[in-house]
C-alpha positions as CSV (number, residue, x, y, z in Angstrom):
1,M,-10.7,-25.9,-0.7
2,V,-10.0,-28.7,-3.1
3,G,-7.0,-26.9,-4.5
4,V,-5.6,-26.2,-1.0
5,K,-6.0,-29.8,0.2
6,A,-4.6,-31.3,-3.0
7,G,-1.8,-28.8,-3.3
8,K,-2.9,-27.8,-6.8
9,Q,-4.1,-24.6,-8.2
10,P,-7.9,-24.7,-8.6
11,G,-9.6,-24.4,-12.0
12,C,-11.1,-21.0,-11.1
13,H,-8.4,-19.3,-9.1
14,F,-8.5,-15.6,-8.1
15,G,-6.2,-14.6,-11.0
16,Y,-9.0,-15.7,-13.3
17,S,-12.1,-15.0,-11.3
18,G,-11.1,-11.6,-10.0
19,P,-10.8,-9.8,-13.3
20,F,-13.9,-11.7,-14.6
21,S,-16.0,-10.6,-11.7
22,E,-14.7,-7.0,-12.1
23,A,-15.7,-6.9,-15.7
24,Y,-19.1,-8.4,-14.9
25,Q,-19.8,-5.8,-12.2
26,L,-18.7,-3.0,-14.4
27,G,-21.3,-4.1,-17.0
28,N,-23.9,-3.7,-14.2
29,V,-22.6,-0.2,-13.5
30,A,-22.8,0.7,-17.3
31,L,-26.4,-0.6,-17.4
32,R,-27.3,1.4,-14.3
33,V,-26.1,4.7,-15.8
34,G,-27.3,3.9,-19.2
35,Q,-24.1,4.5,-21.1
36,R,-20.8,2.9,-22.2
37,I,-18.2,3.5,-19.6
38,E,-14.4,3.7,-19.8
39,W,-12.5,2.0,-17.0
40,D,-9.1,2.9,-15.6
41,P,-8.1,-0.2,-13.6
42,L,-5.0,1.4,-12.1
43,A,-6.9,4.3,-10.7
44,F,-10.0,2.1,-10.0
45,R,-12.4,4.6,-11.5
46,V,-14.6,5.3,-14.5
47,T,-13.0,8.1,-16.5
48,N,-16.0,9.3,-18.6
49,S,-18.9,9.3,-16.0
50,R,-18.9,10.8,-12.6
51,E,-22.3,9.2,-12.0
52,A,-20.9,5.8,-12.6
53,N,-18.1,6.2,-10.0
54,Q,-20.7,6.5,-7.2
55,Y,-21.6,2.8,-7.7
56,L,-18.0,1.6,-7.2
57,S,-18.0,1.7,-3.4
58,R,-20.4,2.3,-0.5
59,E,-20.6,4.1,2.8
60,Y,-20.8,1.6,5.6
61,R,-22.6,2.2,8.8
62,K,-20.5,3.1,11.9
63,G,-18.9,-0.1,13.2
64,W,-19.5,-2.0,10.0
65,D,-16.7,-0.7,7.8
66,L,-14.3,-3.3,6.4
67,K,-11.2,-2.0,8.3
68,A,-13.0,-2.2,11.6
69,I,-14.3,-5.7,11.0
70,A,-10.8,-6.9,9.9
71,G,-9.3,-5.3,13.0
72,S,-6.9,-3.0,11.1
73,V,-8.2,0.2,12.6
């Protein structure tokens, strides 16, 4: 909020924090499957482990999926 109010870009903007968070979470996936993983950021998938890919998204309960919540259904 400070960056918005001041009209300046915040110190930890999404261009920095997004890729950082992605790398951090991929480390968690690698630990979970117990092996080094190879990431394809354009396809948004792990290329060397089918098991790892199951941890990249989740099945939401009916009525709780992100599209329904955002109203874009």
